[in-house]
N, C-alpha and C positions, 0 to 999 in steps of 0.2 A: 405633590408637596415638595418644596425645596428643602432638601436636607443637607446640601453641601455646605451651607453657611453655618450649620450647627457646630459649635466649638467642640462638642463631644463626639462628633461623627468621625469615622475612620479617615475620611478625607482630610480633616484638619490635622490629625496625627501624622498622616502621610506628608503633609506640607511642612510641619514643624521638623520632622525627621530629615527631610530633604534639605531644609534650611541649615540644620545642624551639620549635615555632611559637608555642605558648601563651606560653612564657617571653619570646620576642622582643617580643610585643605589649605587655608590661608595662614596657618601657624608658621610654617617654614618660610613662606614668602615674606611675611611680616618681619620675621627674625632676620632674614637676609637684608632687608632694607635698613634694619637697625644696626647691623654689624659690618656689612661690607664697606660702607663709606669710611668707617673708623679704622678698619683693619684690613685694607686690601692686600697687604703682604701675606696674611694668613691664607689667602685664597690664590696666591701666586699670580696676581694681576697687578697692572700698573694703575696709578691713580686716574689717568685719563680714560682708562677702560671701564671704570666704575659706572659712569653715566650711561654708557652704551648698554651695559648689562642690565641696569635697572630700568631701562626704557624698552629693551628689545621685546619683552613680553607684550607691551602695549602695541608696538608697531605691527607685530605679526598678527594681532587680533583684527587688524583691518581686513585681512584676508580670511582668517579662520572663523570670524563671526558669521559671515555669510554661509560658509560650509556647515558650521554647527547648526545654524538656524534651519537650513534646508534638510539636514540629516534628521533633526528632531521632527520636522514637519512631515517627513516621509514616514516616520514610525510613530506618529502621534496617537494612533489608535491601537497600539500594541504595547506590550510590556518592554519592548526593546528600548523605548525612550528612557525608562528607568535604568535599564542595564547599561546603556551608554553613559549615563551620568555617573553610575557607580564605578565603571571602568575608568572614566576621566578622573574621578576622585582618588582611586587607587594609584593610578599613574602619577597624579599630582602630588600625593603625599609621599610616594616613593622617591620622587625627584628631590624632596627635602634631604634624604640621605645622601644624594649625589653632591649636594653642596658641601658636604664634609670632606670630599675627596679633592685635594689641592692639585688638580691637573691643569690649572691655568685658564686663560681667557677662552680658548676655543671650546673647552669642555663646558664651562659655565654658560657660554653663549648658546650652545646646543640645548642645555637644560632650560634656559630662560625661554627660548623659542617654543620648546615642547610644553612648558608650563603655560605659556600664553594660549596655545591651542586647547589645552585642558580647561583653562579658565573660561574660554568661549563656551564650551559645552556646559560647564557648571553654572555660569551666570545665567545663560539663556534658559537652561533647564529649571533653575530656581525661580526665575521670574514667571515662567510659564506655569509652574506648579502653583505659584501664588494666584495667577489668573484663573486657572482651572478649578481651584478650590474656593472660589469666591463668586459673589454676584456683583452687579453694578453698584449695589448699595454698601458693600464692605470691601471692595477691591483695593481702595486706597489704604485701608488699615492693614490688609494682608501684605501689600507692597512694603509698608512701613515696618511691619514685623519682620519680614524677610531681611530688610536692610539692617535692622537692629541686631538680629542674630548674627548676620555676617560680620558686622562691625565688632561684635564680641570676639570673633576669631582673630580679626586684625589686632585689636587691642590686647588680647591675651597673648598673641605671638610676640608683641613688643615687650610687655611687662613681664610675663612669665619667662619668656626667652632670655631676657637680660639677666634675670635672677638665676636661671638654670645655667647660663653660660658662665657666670661668676662662680658657681658652685662646682660644676663638673667639667667646664671647658667648652670651647666653641664647637668642636667636632662632635663631642658627646651630646651636646644640646640638639644639634640637627638630627642625629641618629635617634635620639629619644623622641623627638617630635614626629619623626617618620614612623617609628614603631607604634606610637599612640594613634597616629592618623590612619595607618593601614589597618590596625586592629579595629578601631572604632568604625571605620568605613565598611569593613567586612561584616561586622555585626549588623550595621545598619542595612547593608545590602540584603542580608537574609530577612530582616524585618520588612523591607520594602517590596519584596516580590520575587526573590529567587526561589527556585524549586517549585513547590505546590502553589505558592501564592503569586506566581509571576503574572498571571492574568489580571490581577487586581489593578495594575497600572493602566491596562487597556480600558477597564470599566470606568476608572477615574477620568481618563481623557474624554471618553464618550459622554459621561455624565456632565462633565464641565462644558462640553460643546453644546449639549442640549440645553443646559441651564442658561448659557449665554444667549441662546436663541429666544428664551422666554423673557429675559429681562432687559435686553437692549437691542433695538433694531440696528443691524449693521448699516453704517453709512453707505457701504458699497452695494447694499442690497436694493437700493431704490432703483426704479426702472428708468430707462432713458427718457421716457415721456414725462417723468417728474422733473427732469433737469434740463432738458433741451432736445432739439431735434437730432436724431440719429446718434444720440449718446455723446455728442461732442462736448456739451457742457458738463456731462457727468465725468468724463475723463479730465476735463479742466479742473473741476472741483476736487476730484481725488488728488490731482497733482498739487493743487493749492493746499489741501489739507495735510499732505505728507510734508511739503516744504515748510509749512508753518509749524508742524510738530518738530521737525529738525531744528528750526530756529529756536524753539523753546529749549530743546535739549542742549544745543550748542551754547546758547546764551547762559543758561543756568550752570551747566558743567564748567564752562570756561571762567565765568565770573567767580564761582566759588573756589576753583582750584588756583586761580592766579594769586589771590590774596593769601591763601593757605601756603603756597609756595614761597611767598615773600615774608611770611611771618618771622622767620629767623632774622632776616635783614632788618625788618622794621623794629623788632625788639632790640637788636644790637645798636641801631642808629638813633632811635628816638625814645626808647623806653628805659632800657637797662641803666644807662648812664645818668638818668634823671631820678632814679629811685632814692629815697632817703636811707635805705639799707642796702648793703652790698649783696646783690644776687647776680649770679652769672647769667649771661645771655642764653647759654645752652639750657640752663635750668628753666628759665622763663619760657623759652620756646617750647620745651617739652611740656610745660604746664598748659600753654595755649593749645597746642596740637592735641594733647591728651584730652582736654575738655571737649575739643571739637569731635574727636573720635567717639568718646563715650556718650556725648550728648545725643548721638543718633539713636541710642537705645530708648530715649524719651521722645525726642523730636520726630523720629520716624513714625512710630505709631500715632503720635499726637497729630501731626500734619496729615497723615493718611486718613485719620478719623475726620478731621476738619474738611478735607477735600470730599469725603463721602457725604458730609452733611451740608456743606455750603456750596459745593461745586468745584470741580477740578480747576477750571480756568480762573474763576474768581480768586481761588486760593493762590494760584501762581501770580496773578496780577497784583494782589495785595502784598504778598511777600516780596515780590520784585520791587515794588515802589518803596517799601520799607527798607530794603537792602540798599537802594540808591541813597536814601537819606543817611543811613548808618555809614556807608562808604564815604560819603562827603565829610561826615564828622570825623571819621578815622584818619583821613588824609589831610584835613585842613586845620585840625585843632592844635593848639599849642600845649606845652606842658607834657605830662606823661599820663595823668589819670584819665582824662577824657579819651585820648587815642587808645589807651589800653582797654578801657571798657568797651569802646566802639568796636575795636578789633575782635574782642571776645564775643560780643553780640553778633557781629557779622559772621564769624565762624560757626557759631551755634545755630543761628537762623538759617545759614546756608545748608545745614544738614536737613532741616525741615523743608526748605525750598526744593532740594533735590528729590525728596520723597514725593512732593506734590507733582513735580515734573514727570517723575517715573510713573505716577498714577495716571497721568494723561497718556503716557506711552503705553501703559498696560491696557487702557481702554481701547486705544487704537489697535493694538495687537489682537485683543479679544474680538474685535469686530472686523478684522481683515484676515491676513494670511498667517496670523499667529506667530509661531517661532521664527518664520522668515523675516517678518517685520521687526520682531524683537532683536534679531541679529543685526539688522541694518541700524536700528536705533542704538544698539550697543557700539556699533562702529562709529557713529557720529560722536557718541560720548567719549570713545577712546581717542579719536582725533583731537577733541577738545582737551583731553587730559594730556596728550602728548605735546600739543602746541602751547599749553598754558605756561610752563616754566620758561620756555624760550621767549615768548612775548613778554612775560612779567619781568624777567631779569634784564632783557634788552632795553625795555622802556625805562625801567627803574635806574639802570646804570647810566643811561644817556641823559635822562630828563628829570629824574626824581619821582616822588610819590604822587604828586598832584596829577600828572598825565596818566598815571596808572589808574587813579580814581576816575578820570574821565572815560577811560576805556571800559572800566567796570560798569559805569553808568550806561554806556552805549550797548554793552552786552545785555544788561538787564532790561533796557528798553526794547531790545530785539526780542527777548523772551516775552515781555509784556505784549508786544505787537503780535507775536505768534499766537499767544493765548487769546487775544482779541479777535484775530481772524478766525480761529477755530470756534470760539464761542459764538461768533456771528452765524455759524452754520448750524448743523444739527448735533454737533458733538456734545455740547453741554447738556442738552436735554437727554440724549441717549445715554451719556455717561452717568447721569444722576437720576435715572428713572427708578423709582422705588416700588418694589413689589411686595405685597403682604406675604408674610411667611405662613 
């Protein structure tokens, strides 16, 4: 009997607690993104150094994602995987206190690189827990729930962090977040398996692996005779499947991040000045990006559920097509009402599309090398996130918003093509095989 999918089972509690730990570690990171650009002098850094510091953690993950994925894969059948995640969370939350020390650029750069390495362990561990505590019929929902909980940490860091900073000061806010994070993570670590309960994580991983075998035939498990002589076609199909998956992740991640990065510029240039009432561009930008962040709490589980019911690739295709239409309306419409509404819809729908794309990635990881593949998928996502602001502002500055819309359409078509290629194989059927409970 499949008990892993039971919401009342210990495995579901394990998953929720892991997700909460990952979310808590983001409090300090989110606060830094909110205050460093506005107050670089309080950190003893120059304005030109701010961008380097805020992107350093993403670039280091291009290396550390692979290491973290392999490390978790090595210890997947022992409680050490949980211990590694708790250690990364403790270090990550302790780094928050380091942000309060004004030792300048070199110090902050070291902290940002270390945080990036910690986040590799945390993100991969979180996604793999979502995979291991689900079946093929509810994996999308689990991925959506994980993303929603994590987004609460990011949103809370910005909102609560701003309020606390105004009340007690910048440095005290970082120290307070660090104390809360370390304390909560330590308590969670005890609950998750330290001491007498340490072996529980091993049983979870083993049960998850067994369950995956019952509910989805791994694409890589087919024999060479099924696919071609001497396994040549098998290797070709595996490569095609991986490349098409990366196309989905790259297209979805970059298309959603580009317009989000440009939100402030679009609001200032095309919306704020046209309003019948006086509202600052910063206030409007905060509203749009705030709606985007908190919409994940609804759109994540919703799109995860839709992908479970209707199919991963159908969901990606339908949402990508809709995003193309919305992007065209956002960049080509006159006035302020239609562009504003289209921009808001694009940002919110993008949260759901990213969940659907990660559900595809979760199926791929579940049916292949697990955390190793999730590490590589995370690297593709990080490359897209790092490249998005550069491409967005370069094209917008040189040619305006319409060419940006064209690039968004190309990226979304690439994701749609990748979904079509994977759907044409065995992926859709394996990903959506429903098993009676």
